C-alpha positions as a printed NumPy array, in Angstrom:
array([[-13.786, -24.176,  -2.705],
       [-15.987, -21.071,  -2.956],
       [-16.688, -19.876,  -6.474],
       [-16.979, -16.188,  -5.729],
       [-15.67 , -13.008,  -7.287],
       [-15.526,  -9.399,  -6.202],
       [-15.019,  -6.945,  -9.014],
       [-14.661,  -3.167,  -9.037],
       [-14.527,  -0.957, -12.129],
       [-14.282,   2.829, -12.103],
       [-14.355,   5.066, -15.148],
       [-15.361,   8.683, -15.752],
       [-18.832,   7.345, -16.596],
       [-19.495,   4.658, -13.985],
       [-18.324,   3.383, -10.602],
       [-19.33 ,  -0.26 , -10.157],
       [-18.765,  -2.825,  -7.424],
       [-20.078,  -6.355,  -7.833],
       [-19.999,  -9.568,  -5.803],
       [-20.976, -12.89 ,  -7.404],
       [-21.312, -16.305,  -5.775],
       [-22.127, -19.027,  -8.316],
       [-23.094, -21.485,  -5.59 ],
       [-25.551, -19.261,  -3.785],
       [-29.233, -19.341,  -2.935],
       [-30.517, -16.568,  -5.183],
       [-30.158, -13.66 ,  -2.776],
       [-29.437, -10.238,  -4.203],
       [-28.866,  -6.601,  -3.381],
       [-29.021,  -4.52 ,  -6.556],
       [-28.708,  -0.736,  -6.859],
       [-28.052,   0.604, -10.354],
       [-30.312,   3.652, -10.342],
       [-32.526,   2.045, -13.029],
       [-35.498,   0.337, -11.413],
       [-36.364,  -2.046, -14.244],
       [-32.713,  -3.064, -14.669],
       [-32.518,  -3.767, -10.914],
       [-35.608,  -5.968, -11.315],
       [-33.953,  -7.879, -14.181],
       [-30.708,  -8.46 , -12.251],
       [-32.702,  -9.58 ,  -9.214],
       [-34.499, -12.117, -11.423],
       [-31.161, -13.264, -12.868],
       [-29.805, -13.916,  -9.36 ],
       [-32.938, -15.593,  -8.038],
       [-33.538, -17.928, -10.975],
       [-29.872, -18.822, -11.426],
       [-29.495, -19.384,  -7.661],
       [-26.573, -16.952,  -7.687],
       [-25.861, -14.569,  -4.841],
       [-25.36 , -11.158,  -6.426],
       [-24.588,  -7.715,  -5.048],
       [-24.326,  -4.813,  -7.47 ],
       [-23.831,  -1.129,  -6.717],
       [-23.549,   1.318,  -9.593],
       [-23.088,   5.078,  -9.652],
       [-23.506,   5.964, -13.318],
       [-23.982,   9.044, -15.455],
       [-27.752,   8.605, -15.674],
       [-28.116,  12.317, -16.398],
       [-26.705,  11.412, -19.844],
       [-28.741,   8.223, -20.351],
       [-28.774,   4.592, -19.199],
       [-26.248,   3.307, -21.751],
       [-23.013,   3.437, -19.741],
       [-24.618,   2.081, -16.566],
       [-26.103,  -0.977, -18.29 ],
       [-23.208,  -1.751, -20.636],
       [-20.578,  -1.34 , -17.928],
       [-22.564,  -3.55 , -15.541],
       [-22.516,  -6.206, -18.272],
       [-18.742,  -5.813, -18.594],
       [-18.263,  -6.215, -14.836],
       [-20.641,  -9.19 , -14.573],
       [-18.921, -10.861, -17.527],
       [-15.518, -10.417, -15.908],
       [-16.843, -11.844, -12.632],
       [-18.278, -14.892, -14.425],
       [-14.955, -15.452, -16.204],
       [-13.114, -15.253, -12.889],
       [-15.367, -17.643, -10.982],
       [-15.385, -20.385, -13.629],
       [-11.582, -20.196, -13.781],
       [-10.026, -22.94 , -15.901],
       [-13.509, -24.557, -16.257],
       [-12.293, -27.902, -14.953],
       [-15.205, -30.119, -13.951],
       [-18.035, -27.898, -15.2  ],
       [-20.674, -28.953, -17.709],
       [-19.738, -26.019, -19.991],
       [-23.04 , -26.016, -21.898],
       [-26.429, -24.893, -20.686],
       [-29.774, -24.109, -22.252],
       [-33.272, -23.108, -21.283],
       [-36.558, -22.494, -23.031],
       [-38.495, -20.282, -20.666],
       [-42.178, -19.344, -20.887],
       [-43.573, -16.134, -19.44 ],
       [-47.249, -15.803, -20.262],
       [-47.484, -15.226, -24.037],
       [-43.696, -15.06 , -24.404],
       [-41.298, -17.947, -25.016],
       [-37.53 , -17.365, -24.98 ],
       [-34.659, -19.708, -25.781],
       [-31.196, -19.17 , -24.306],
       [-28.134, -21.359, -24.889],
       [-24.669, -20.89 , -23.394],
       [-21.262, -22.402, -24.152],
       [-18.455, -21.364, -21.81 ],
       [-15.987, -22.033, -24.607],
       [-13.68 , -19.064, -24.099],
       [-14.76 , -17.86 , -27.551],
       [-17.065, -14.854, -27.33 ],
       [-20.027, -14.663, -29.658],
       [-23.541, -13.302, -29.288],
       [-26.538, -14.216, -31.397],
       [-29.509, -12.081, -30.342],
       [-32.863, -12.537, -32.062],
       [-35.53 , -10.39 , -30.462],
       [-37.302,  -7.223, -31.518],
       [-39.034,  -4.812, -29.182],
       [-42.018,  -2.628, -29.993],
       [-41.312,   0.091, -27.414],
       [-38.232,   2.253, -26.9  ],
       [-38.227,   1.847, -23.121],
       [-39.512,  -0.27 , -20.289],
       [-39.518,   1.884, -17.19 ],
       [-36.308,   3.895, -17.404],
       [-34.401,   1.228, -19.342],
       [-33.929,   1.63 , -23.083],
       [-34.9  ,  -1.622, -24.797],
       [-31.941,  -1.341, -27.206],
       [-29.688,  -1.774, -24.149],
       [-30.832,  -5.372, -23.606],
       [-28.712,  -6.584, -26.524],
       [-25.8  ,  -4.345, -25.449],
       [-25.904,  -5.848, -21.943],
       [-25.744,  -9.429, -23.185],
       [-23.077,  -8.503, -25.756],
       [-20.895,  -7.07 , -22.97 ],
       [-21.303, -10.224, -20.885],
       [-20.563, -12.603, -23.761],
       [-17.399, -10.794, -24.798],
       [-15.897, -10.212, -21.359],
       [-16.808, -13.675, -20.042],
       [-15.682, -15.377, -23.26 ],
       [-18.922, -17.227, -23.81 ],
       [-20.973, -18.194, -26.816],
       [-24.451, -16.867, -26.026],
       [-27.62 , -17.324, -28.065],
       [-30.863, -15.609, -27.096],
       [-33.95 , -15.952, -29.249],
       [-37.548, -14.862, -28.714],
       [-39.597, -17.765, -30.057],
       [-42.876, -15.977, -29.422],
       [-43.322, -12.534, -27.999],
       [-45.771,  -9.819, -27.195],
       [-45.318,  -7.775, -24.051],
       [-41.883,  -6.113, -23.997],
       [-41.542,  -6.45 , -20.213],
       [-42.215, -10.177, -20.49 ],
       [-39.724, -10.652, -23.338],
       [-36.887,  -8.916, -21.498],
       [-37.633, -10.625, -18.199],
       [-37.795, -14.034, -19.898],
       [-34.377, -13.337, -21.48 ],
       [-32.759, -12.569, -18.133],
       [-34.34 , -15.585, -16.439],
       [-33.52 , -17.981, -19.305],
       [-29.926, -16.728, -19.281],
       [-29.757, -17.353, -15.542],
       [-31.045, -20.922, -15.878],
       [-28.71 , -21.697, -18.799],
       [-25.679, -20.239, -17.01 ],
       [-26.504, -22.16 , -13.833],
       [-26.66 , -25.368, -15.862],
       [-23.376, -24.633, -17.656],
       [-21.479, -23.887, -14.43 ],
       [-22.611, -26.964, -12.494],
       [-19.675, -29.071, -11.336],
       [-20.244, -32.637, -12.518],
       [-18.203, -35.304, -10.664],
       [-18.066, -37.369, -13.868],
       [-16.05 , -34.623, -15.556],
       [-12.556, -34.952, -14.144],
       [-10.851, -32.486, -16.465],
       [-11.992, -29.831, -18.954],
       [-14.927, -30.821, -21.172],
       [-13.137, -30.388, -24.495],
       [-11.374, -32.647, -26.971],
       [ -8.645, -29.981, -27.077],
       [ -7.856, -30.432, -23.387],
       [ -8.244, -26.721, -22.691],
       [-10.689, -23.884, -23.274]])
């Protein structure tokens, strides 16, 4: 059974269409109007082995906030849809990812309970045309719409580009691990019997 989702969201600020295939090969087609953000989403798809298509028409004349936050909302909703009742998945995933001088930890629990812990400070206001303060907002939007517990922590940092890219890649690896279907898990991995 294909674990795919197609999601469309239109507001006065953004018009977003997104396709996600959890069991892909890492192919992507990303067009948000923000080059660095496109690069981050491409890395997320490639390193999580997700197939991802994203098209966004946002109010970039205002700033990048609505485009990035709303993309997080749409991606979070797509993740929630494709994992469904979570039967058979590992639920938890984690990754400690190095990128040159930077080391980032990411841990995910697809518990149905949204919570974000974000521990990372940037020394520049922007990377390319992406405001660095939007990195936390993006992951917050995903965690709350997908209903996941998400921890991201920069263990050692330096270059802002490297820190952000390591976050996106570590999140991809952790999410891939959490969504793997394990044949040993015949129901939902919870003592409650549901998530």
